[in-house]
The first five atom37 places (N, CA, C, CB, O) and aatype in JSON, in Angstrom:
{
  "aatype": [12, 16, 16, 16, 6, 1, 12, 9, 0, 16, 8, 14, 13, 15, 15, 0, 1, 6, 8, 10, 19, 6, 16, 10, 5, 0, 19, 15, 3, 4, 0, 5, 19, 4, 15, 9, 4, 0, 3, 0, 4, 10, 2, 6, 14, 16, 19, 9, 2, 10, 16, 1, 15, 9, 16, 9, 2, 10, 3, 4, 0, 16, 9, 4, 3, 0, 16, 0, 0, 19, 10, 16, 1],
  "atom_mask": [
    [1, 1, 1, 1, 1],
    [1, 1, 1, 1, 1],
    [1, 1, 1, 1, 1],
    [1, 1, 1, 1, 1],
    [1, 1, 1, 1, 1],
    [1, 1, 1, 1, 1],
    [1, 1, 1, 1, 1],
    [1, 1, 1, 1, 1],
    [1, 1, 1, 1, 1],
    [1, 1, 1, 1, 1],
    [1, 1, 1, 1, 1],
    [1, 1, 1, 1, 1],
    [1, 1, 1, 1, 1],
    [1, 1, 1, 1, 1],
    [1, 1, 1, 1, 1],
    [1, 1, 1, 1, 1],
    [1, 1, 1, 1, 1],
    [1, 1, 1, 1, 1],
    [1, 1, 1, 1, 1],
    [1, 1, 1, 1, 1],
    [1, 1, 1, 1, 1],
    [1, 1, 1, 1, 1],
    [1, 1, 1, 1, 1],
    [1, 1, 1, 1, 1],
    [1, 1, 1, 1, 1],
    [1, 1, 1, 1, 1],
    [1, 1, 1, 1, 1],
    [1, 1, 1, 1, 1],
    [1, 1, 1, 1, 1],
    [1, 1, 1, 1, 1],
    [1, 1, 1, 1, 1],
    [1, 1, 1, 1, 1],
    [1, 1, 1, 1, 1],
    [1, 1, 1, 1, 1],
    [1, 1, 1, 1, 1],
    [1, 1, 1, 1, 1],
    [1, 1, 1, 1, 1],
    [1, 1, 1, 1, 1],
    [1, 1, 1, 1, 1],
    [1, 1, 1, 1, 1],
    [1, 1, 1, 1, 1],
    [1, 1, 1, 1, 1],
    [1, 1, 1, 1, 1],
    [1, 1, 1, 1, 1],
    [1, 1, 1, 1, 1],
    [1, 1, 1, 1, 1],
    [1, 1, 1, 1, 1],
    [1, 1, 1, 1, 1],
    [1, 1, 1, 1, 1],
    [1, 1, 1, 1, 1],
    [1, 1, 1, 1, 1],
    [1, 1, 1, 1, 1],
    [1, 1, 1, 1, 1],
    [1, 1, 1, 1, 1],
    [1, 1, 1, 1, 1],
    [1, 1, 1, 1, 1],
    [1, 1, 1, 1, 1],
    [1, 1, 1, 1, 1],
    [1, 1, 1, 1, 1],
    [1, 1, 1, 1, 1],
    [1, 1, 1, 1, 1],
    [1, 1, 1, 1, 1],
    [1, 1, 1, 1, 1],
    [1, 1, 1, 1, 1],
    [1, 1, 1, 1, 1],
    [1, 1, 1, 1, 1],
    [1, 1, 1, 1, 1],
    [1, 1, 1, 1, 1],
    [1, 1, 1, 1, 1],
    [1, 1, 1, 1, 1],
    [1, 1, 1, 1, 1],
    [1, 1, 1, 1, 1],
    [1, 1, 1, 1, 1]
  ],
  "atom_positions": [
    [[5.39, -11.87, 6.01], [5.71, -10.9, 7.03], [5.46, -9.5, 6.46], [7.18, -11.06, 7.5], [5.91, -9.16, 5.37]],
    [[4.73, -8.71, 7.22], [4.42, -7.35, 6.78], [5.61, -6.42, 6.98], [3.19, -6.8, 7.53], [6.57, -6.76, 7.67]],
    [[5.53, -5.27, 6.37], [6.58, -4.27, 6.54], [6.7, -3.88, 8.01], [6.3, -3.02, 5.68], [7.8, -3.72, 8.53]],
    [[5.57, -3.72, 8.68], [5.58, -3.37, 10.1], [6.29, -4.45, 10.9], [4.15, -3.17, 10.62], [7.11, -4.14, 11.77]],
    [[6.0, -5.7, 10.63], [6.65, -6.8, 11.35], [8.16, -6.81, 11.11], [6.05, -8.15, 10.92], [8.93, -7.03, 12.03]],
    [[8.57, -6.55, 9.87], [10.0, -6.53, 9.56], [10.7, -5.38, 10.27], [10.21, -6.41, 8.04], [11.81, -5.55, 10.78]],
    [[10.06, -4.22, 10.32], [10.67, -3.08, 10.99], [10.77, -3.31, 12.5], [9.87, -1.8, 10.71], [11.8, -3.01, 13.1]],
    [[9.71, -3.83, 13.1], [9.73, -4.09, 14.54], [10.76, -5.16, 14.88], [8.33, -4.53, 15.03], [11.39, -5.09, 15.94]],
    [[10.95, -6.13, 14.02], [11.93, -7.19, 14.25], [13.35, -6.65, 14.32], [11.83, -8.25, 13.16], [14.21, -7.25, 14.95]],
    [[13.61, -5.52, 13.67], [14.96, -4.95, 13.69], [15.2, -4.03, 14.87], [15.21, -4.19, 12.41], [16.33, -3.61, 15.12]],
    [[14.15, -3.73, 15.58], [14.27, -2.81, 16.73], [14.99, -3.52, 17.87], [12.86, -2.31, 17.2], [14.72, -4.69, 18.14]],
    [[15.9, -2.84, 18.55], [16.66, -3.46, 19.63], [15.77, -4.0, 20.76], [17.64, -2.47, 20.2], [16.12, -4.98, 21.41]],
    [[14.64, -3.35, 20.99], [13.72, -3.8, 22.04], [12.51, -4.43, 21.36], [13.3, -2.62, 22.98], [11.45, -3.82, 21.29]],
    [[12.67, -5.64, 20.86], [11.6, -6.26, 20.09], [11.05, -7.51, 20.75], [12.11, -6.6, 18.7], [10.46, -8.35, 20.08]],
    [[11.23, -7.65, 22.06], [10.78, -8.87, 22.74], [9.25, -9.02, 22.73], [11.27, -8.86, 24.17], [8.75, -10.14, 22.76]],
    [[8.54, -7.94, 22.67], [7.07, -8.01, 22.67], [6.5, -7.74, 21.29], [6.49, -7.0, 23.67], [5.36, -7.3, 21.16]],
    [[7.28, -8.01, 20.26], [6.88, -7.61, 18.91], [5.58, -8.24, 18.43], [7.96, -7.95, 17.95], [4.8, -7.59, 17.73]],
    [[5.32, -9.5, 18.8], [4.09, -10.14, 18.34], [2.86, -9.39, 18.87], [4.04, -11.61, 18.8], [1.92, -9.12, 18.12]],
    [[2.89, -9.05, 20.13], [1.77, -8.3, 20.71], [1.69, -6.9, 20.15], [1.91, -8.25, 22.23], [0.6, -6.37, 19.94]],
    [[2.83, -6.29, 19.9], [2.85, -4.94, 19.35], [2.25, -4.92, 17.96], [4.27, -4.39, 19.33], [1.45, -4.04, 17.64]],
    [[2.63, -5.87, 17.13], [2.09, -5.93, 15.76], [0.58, -6.14, 15.81], [2.77, -7.07, 14.95], [-0.16, -5.48, 15.08]],
    [[0.12, -7.03, 16.66], [-1.32, -7.28, 16.79], [-2.05, -6.02, 17.26], [-1.58, -8.44, 17.77], [-3.13, -5.7, 16.75]],
    [[-1.47, -5.33, 18.21], [-2.09, -4.13, 18.74], [-2.13, -3.03, 17.69], [-1.34, -3.64, 19.99], [-3.15, -2.34, 17.54]],
    [[-1.04, -2.87, 16.96], [-1.02, -1.86, 15.9], [-2.07, -2.15, 14.84], [0.37, -1.79, 15.26], [-2.73, -1.23, 14.35]],
    [[-2.23, -3.41, 14.48], [-3.24, -3.78, 13.49], [-4.64, -3.5, 14.03], [-3.1, -5.28, 13.11], [-5.5, -3.0, 13.3]],
    [[-4.86, -3.82, 15.3], [-6.19, -3.62, 15.9], [-6.56, -2.13, 15.96], [-6.23, -4.22, 17.3], [-7.68, -1.76, 15.62]],
    [[-5.61, -1.28, 16.39], [-5.95, 0.15, 16.48], [-6.08, 0.78, 15.09], [-4.87, 0.89, 17.29], [-6.86, 1.71, 14.9]],
    [[-5.33, 0.27, 14.15], [-5.47, 0.75, 12.77], [-6.84, 0.37, 12.2], [-4.34, 0.19, 11.88], [-7.52, 1.19, 11.59]],
    [[-7.24, -0.88, 12.42], [-8.56, -1.33, 11.98], [-9.67, -0.51, 12.64], [-8.76, -2.82, 12.29], [-10.63, -0.11, 11.98]],
    [[-9.51, -0.27, 13.93], [-10.51, 0.5, 14.67], [-10.63, 1.92, 14.11], [-10.14, 0.55, 16.16], [-11.74, 2.41, 13.92]],
    [[-9.52, 2.55, 13.86], [-9.54, 3.92, 13.31], [-10.26, 3.95, 11.97], [-8.1, 4.46, 13.17], [-11.04, 4.86, 11.7]],
    [[-9.99, 2.97, 11.13], [-10.63, 2.92, 9.82], [-12.13, 2.69, 9.93], [-10.01, 1.83, 8.97], [-12.92, 3.35, 9.26]],
    [[-12.53, 1.76, 10.79], [-13.95, 1.46, 10.96], [-14.69, 2.67, 11.52], [-14.14, 0.25, 11.89], [-15.79, 2.99, 11.07]],
    [[-14.1, 3.34, 12.5], [-14.73, 4.53, 13.08], [-14.87, 5.64, 12.06], [-13.93, 5.03, 14.29], [-15.9, 6.32, 12.02]],
    [[-13.87, 5.84, 11.24], [-13.95, 6.86, 10.19], [-15.02, 6.52, 9.17], [-12.59, 7.01, 9.49], [-15.77, 7.39, 8.73]],
    [[-15.1, 5.25, 8.79], [-16.12, 4.81, 7.83], [-17.51, 5.01, 8.42], [-15.9, 3.32, 7.45], [-18.43, 5.45, 7.72]],
    [[-17.67, 4.68, 9.7], [-18.97, 4.84, 10.35], [-19.37, 6.32, 10.4], [-18.92, 4.25, 11.77], [-20.53, 6.65, 10.14]],
    [[-18.43, 7.18, 10.74], [-18.73, 8.62, 10.77], [-19.14, 9.11, 9.39], [-17.51, 9.41, 11.29], [-20.08, 9.89, 9.25]],
    [[-18.43, 8.65, 8.37], [-18.76, 9.05, 7.01], [-20.14, 8.56, 6.61], [-17.7, 8.52, 6.04], [-20.91, 9.28, 5.96]],
    [[-20.46, 7.33, 6.99], [-21.78, 6.79, 6.68], [-22.88, 7.6, 7.38], [-21.87, 5.31, 7.11], [-23.92, 7.89, 6.78]],
    [[-22.64, 7.97, 8.62], [-23.61, 8.79, 9.35], [-23.84, 10.14, 8.66], [-23.13, 9.02, 10.8], [-24.96, 10.64, 8.61]],
    [[-22.76, 10.71, 8.13], [-22.88, 12.01, 7.46], [-23.74, 11.93, 6.19], [-21.5, 12.53, 7.1], [-24.24, 12.95, 5.72]],
    [[-23.9, 10.74, 5.66], [-24.69, 10.57, 4.44], [-26.11, 10.08, 4.7], [-24.0, 9.6, 3.52], [-26.85, 9.8, 3.76]],
    [[-26.47, 9.99, 5.96], [-27.84, 9.6, 6.3], [-28.78, 10.79, 6.14], [-27.9, 9.05, 7.76], [-28.37, 11.94, 6.36]],
    [[-30.02, 10.54, 5.76], [-30.97, 11.64, 5.61], [-31.28, 12.33, 6.95], [-32.27, 11.13, 4.99], [-31.68, 13.49, 6.97]],
    [[-31.1, 11.62, 8.04], [-31.38, 12.19, 9.37], [-30.07, 12.52, 10.09], [-32.21, 11.2, 10.23], [-29.94, 12.28, 11.29]],
    [[-29.12, 13.08, 9.37], [-27.79, 13.37, 9.91], [-27.85, 14.23, 11.17], [-26.94, 14.05, 8.85], [-27.0, 14.1, 12.05]],
    [[-28.83, 15.09, 11.26], [-28.95, 15.96, 12.42], [-29.13, 15.16, 13.71], [-30.13, 16.93, 12.24], [-28.73, 15.6, 14.78]],
    [[-29.73, 13.99, 13.6], [-29.94, 13.12, 14.76], [-28.7, 12.27, 15.09], [-31.12, 12.21, 14.52], [-28.68, 11.57, 16.1]],
    [[-27.7, 12.34, 14.25], [-26.53, 11.48, 14.41], [-25.27, 12.25, 14.81], [-26.27, 10.73, 13.14], [-24.17, 11.71, 14.76]],
    [[-25.42, 13.51, 15.19], [-24.24, 14.32, 15.48], [-23.41, 13.74, 16.63], [-24.65, 15.74, 15.82], [-22.18, 13.78, 16.57]],
    [[-24.04, 13.22, 17.66], [-23.29, 12.64, 18.78], [-22.53, 11.4, 18.32], [-24.25, 12.27, 19.96], [-21.37, 11.21, 18.69]],
    [[-23.16, 10.57, 17.52], [-22.51, 9.37, 16.99], [-21.31, 9.73, 16.12], [-23.51, 8.52, 16.19], [-20.25, 9.09, 16.19]],
    [[-21.47, 10.75, 15.3], [-20.38, 11.2, 14.44], [-19.2, 11.68, 15.28], [-20.85, 12.33, 13.49], [-18.05, 11.34, 15.01]],
    [[-19.49, 12.47, 16.31], [-18.45, 12.98, 17.19], [-17.71, 11.84, 17.88], [-19.04, 13.92, 18.23], [-16.48, 11.83, 17.93]],
    [[-18.45, 10.89, 18.41], [-17.83, 9.75, 19.09], [-16.96, 8.95, 18.13], [-18.92, 8.83, 19.71], [-15.85, 8.55, 18.49]],
    [[-17.45, 8.71, 16.93], [-16.67, 7.96, 15.95], [-15.4, 8.69, 15.55], [-17.5, 7.67, 14.71], [-14.34, 8.08, 15.41]],
    [[-15.49, 9.99, 15.36], [-14.29, 10.75, 14.99], [-13.3, 10.81, 16.15], [-14.68, 12.18, 14.56], [-12.08, 10.74, 15.94]],
    [[-13.81, 10.94, 17.38], [-12.92, 10.9, 18.55], [-12.22, 9.56, 18.65], [-13.72, 11.19, 19.84], [-11.02, 9.49, 18.91]],
    [[-12.97, 8.5, 18.45], [-12.4, 7.15, 18.51], [-11.3, 6.97, 17.46], [-13.5, 6.09, 18.32], [-10.24, 6.44, 17.76]],
    [[-11.56, 7.41, 16.24], [-10.57, 7.29, 15.17], [-9.3, 8.07, 15.52], [-11.15, 7.79, 13.83], [-8.19, 7.59, 15.3]],
    [[-9.47, 9.25, 16.07], [-8.32, 10.07, 16.46], [-7.51, 9.4, 17.57], [-8.78, 11.45, 16.91], [-6.28, 9.36, 17.51]],
    [[-8.21, 8.87, 18.56], [-7.53, 8.19, 19.67], [-6.78, 6.96, 19.16], [-8.55, 7.78, 20.76], [-5.65, 6.72, 19.58]],
    [[-7.38, 6.2, 18.28], [-6.71, 5.02, 17.74], [-5.48, 5.39, 16.92], [-7.67, 4.2, 16.88], [-4.44, 4.75, 17.02]],
    [[-5.6, 6.44, 16.1], [-4.44, 6.9, 15.32], [-3.32, 7.38, 16.25], [-4.86, 8.03, 14.36], [-2.15, 7.09, 16.01]],
    [[-3.68, 8.11, 17.29], [-2.67, 8.59, 18.24], [-2.02, 7.43, 18.98], [-3.31, 9.57, 19.25], [-0.81, 7.45, 19.23]],
    [[-2.81, 6.44, 19.33], [-2.26, 5.26, 20.01], [-1.25, 4.56, 19.12], [-3.39, 4.29, 20.4], [-0.17, 4.17, 19.59]],
    [[-1.58, 4.39, 17.87], [-0.64, 3.75, 16.94], [0.65, 4.56, 16.82], [-1.3, 3.58, 15.55], [1.74, 4.0, 16.78]],
    [[0.51, 5.87, 16.76], [1.7, 6.73, 16.65], [2.6, 6.59, 17.87], [1.28, 8.2, 16.47], [3.83, 6.5, 17.75]],
    [[2.01, 6.56, 19.04], [2.8, 6.43, 20.27], [3.44, 5.05, 20.35], [1.92, 6.68, 21.52], [4.59, 4.93, 20.74]],
    [[2.72, 4.01, 19.98], [3.25, 2.65, 20.06], [4.41, 2.41, 19.11], [2.16, 1.65, 19.78], [5.23, 1.52, 19.35]],
    [[4.48, 3.17, 18.05], [5.56, 2.95, 17.08], [6.82, 3.77, 17.4], [5.07, 3.31, 15.68], [7.79, 3.73, 16.65]],
    [[6.8, 4.48, 18.48], [8.0, 5.25, 18.88], [8.94, 4.38, 19.67], [7.61, 6.49, 19.71], [10.0, 4.84, 20.09]]
  ]
}
């Protein structure tokens, strides 16, 4: 059991905890992958052609991080 699972299990409103834990893991994974992709794009020799992709990836990572923050309240 992860720390997140243990903390959610102690919450008074924990009836949907399995789905919440899965969702938190998914948005966390998504944020990491999007950040990695943006970083990889920044290291491409044709970075000027990838500015839209970088922006989309950074926006996605931000949205996923914000979603995780809201879900843990």
